[in-house]
N, C-alpha and C positions, 0 to 999 in steps of 0.2 A: 408707628405701630397701628394696627386699628382702636379706634375708639371706644370699643367693643370691649375687645382686649385687658387696653389701658384701664377703664372703668375698673373693670372684675379682677385685677391685679391689686387694685386699690382698695376696692373691698373685702378683698381676702388677705391683706396686707404683704403680699408677693413684693418682693424688691422694693420696701419702703426707705423712703428715706429720711434721717434724723440726724439730729446732732449728739452727738456724743463727749462725753467729759473727756482731755488732754490727761492722757495717763503720762507719755513718754513723745519724744520726737520722733520714732521709729514708724517710717508707714506700717499699715498693718495691707496682706493681701486681701483684696477683696472678695467677699464669701457670695458664688455663683446663686443666683437669685429660682427660686426650685423651676423647672420646665411645665408650663400650661398648654397641658395637651384636650381639647374637645374629647369630654367622653360621655355619650348619648346613652339614655337608657332604650333599652330593644325591648319590643312590644312582639304579639303574637304573630302578629303581620309580618314578621323578616324573618320565621323559620328558615326561610330557604336561604336568605343570607349565611345565615348558621351552620345548613348546614353546606352548605359551598366553602365554607373560613376551614368546618372541622375538615372536610374530606381532602382539604386541598394538604393539609398537612401530611408532612410525611409520616412515614413506619415506624420511627424513631421517637417524632414528637408528637403522635398518638401513643404512644406505649407510654410515656413522660405524664401527658395530659391526663389517663385514664387508668395509669397501672395498669396497663395489660395490653395486647399487641389489640388493639381494636380493630374489627374488617367496617368495612362499608356498610352494612347490614345493621352491625352494633351501634355504628357513630348514628346513622337514621334512627333506629328505634333511641338512642339517648336523646336527639331533637326533639322527636315527634311526643318524646315523656316528659319534657319541659313544662312545669307549672309556673305560666309569667302570673297568677293570679297568687301563689304564696312565693313565689321567689323574685328574688334583680335579678337582672343581664344589664351588663354593660358593653359599650362596644367602641372601639374606633376606628375611623372611617377614611379613607384614604380618598383622593382628588376625583374619581371613577364613582363614590361611594359602595366601595369594596371592601369589604369590614375585614380587617386585617388586625383587629386584635380584640378579644372579647375575654371577660369575667363574669362568674356564674357564682353570684350569693344565694345558698341553700338554706333557707331557717329551718327550723327543727318541727314535725309535725305537731300536732297539737295535742296528741299525745304524750307527748317528750319535752323536756326541758324546752322553753319557749325564748331563754335567756343564749342559746348555742344558735351559732349558724357555722358553716362552712366555705371555704374560698378556695376557686378553681380556675384556672385563667390559661389562656393561651394564645400564642402571639405567633405571626406568619413567617415561614422565613427572611422573608424578602423586607420585613419589618423590625427586626432583630438590633439590638444595640442601642435604642431609641430611648429605654428606661419603661419603655411603655406598660411594661408588667406590673413596675413599682406604680406609677399612674394608679394604674387600675386599682391597686389593691389599696393606696390613698383611698379611693372614692368610694370602695368599697366598705373599709372602717369609717366614713362618717356617717353612709347608709346605714350599716348596720347598728351604729351606737343610735342611731335616730329613732332606730326601731327597737328600743331597747333591750338590744344585745348587750351581754357582759362579756363574752367570751367570742370567739371566731379563732375557727381552727383551720388548720391547712394541715389536709394527708397528701402526701407527695413520696414518692421513689426516692432512698438516701441519693441516689446519681442524681437527683436534679438540682444541682449546686445550683443554677439561678431561682429557683423557687425558695429553694432554704435561705440564702442570699438575703433576699426582700422580704423575708419574716424575720431573719434575728437584725436587719437594720431598722425594720421596726419596733423594735424591745420584746419579740416573743420570744418564749421557751422554746426550744427545739429539744423533743425527743426522737431518738432513734433506736432504732429496733431490729437491728440487722439488714436488711434488703430496703425497709421503710423506716419511715420516719415522720413526727407529727410534732407540729407547731400550734403553740396556742398562745393568744395574744389578748392582754383583760384590755377591755375596753371604758374610757372612762361615760358617767351618764350623758344623757344627752343636753346642749346646753341653746341659747337662743341664737351663738354662733353657729353651730355645726348647724342648724337647721335652715339659716340663711347662706350657710356655705354651699350645703346641697341645692338648692332653689338657684343659686347663682350659677354654680357649675353647669346643671340641666338648663338652665336658660340659655347659657354661652355656646354649650353642645348642640343645642338646636340650631340658634342662628348659625350657626356654623355647617349644620347640615344643610338645612335651606341655601345657603349661599353657595352651596355643593353642588346643587342638588340644580341651583334654577344655571351654574356653571357648564354644568354637565348637559342640561337642554338644549341651552343657548349653541354650542359647539355640534353638539349634532342637529341642530336645526341647520347651521351652517355649512355641515359638511354635507347635509342632502342640497341644499340649494345650491354647492358646489357642483355636486353630480349633474343634479339637472343644466346646469346651468353647460356643463361640460358633456352631456347629452346634446344639448339643441345647437353648441357650435360644430359638434358632430355630424349632426341631420343639415344643417346647413352648405357644411362643406359638400358633403356628398349628395345634397340638391343642385349645387352649384355646377358639378365635374361633368 
């Protein structure tokens, strides 16, 4: 395991080992430790990545994400209107630094209840089945409570079973009204632990992103050098013939 990952898992209490009192002689099944996924804050300089991610969603996935069959123009308007100064955006990146999953935590405007926020998420089709939606929701909960939010809302279509499952597993109350459902989760007050967790998670994600960026730059440079060498060999063969 990478040292940074091991340190973070220990700091957050993930997979901690402790001795429990003996109750009986029957062995117990090991509980799998939560999946640690690097989730990085997204800033305004990454609007193009957000646009590519959302535009790559299928028509049905756009329908589930936005609640209507959003066209390319409507998706682009959504991306252009993102308020990075007020809201929080988080993303999961692959080794090519493609944005494969993202969450949007929309905080209430100043003239509305300031202790409420809404959560929205999208995951690329090729990245499904890895628990990314749940991990993004967990990160959103940490950030929202640290911002003083007392209630986190999820507005989703009733057919969006994956999103509603995430909400129910987190303990949210889900109310269905025909084709639409609304979930709300009461958040506890921020603590020192929750604030330190947010800092640690963001630091881990930033380190992971930088390592991926360096690896991508290295392989790009190597490919360029190989192309140049291939061209030089071809030129030599041509001049020798």
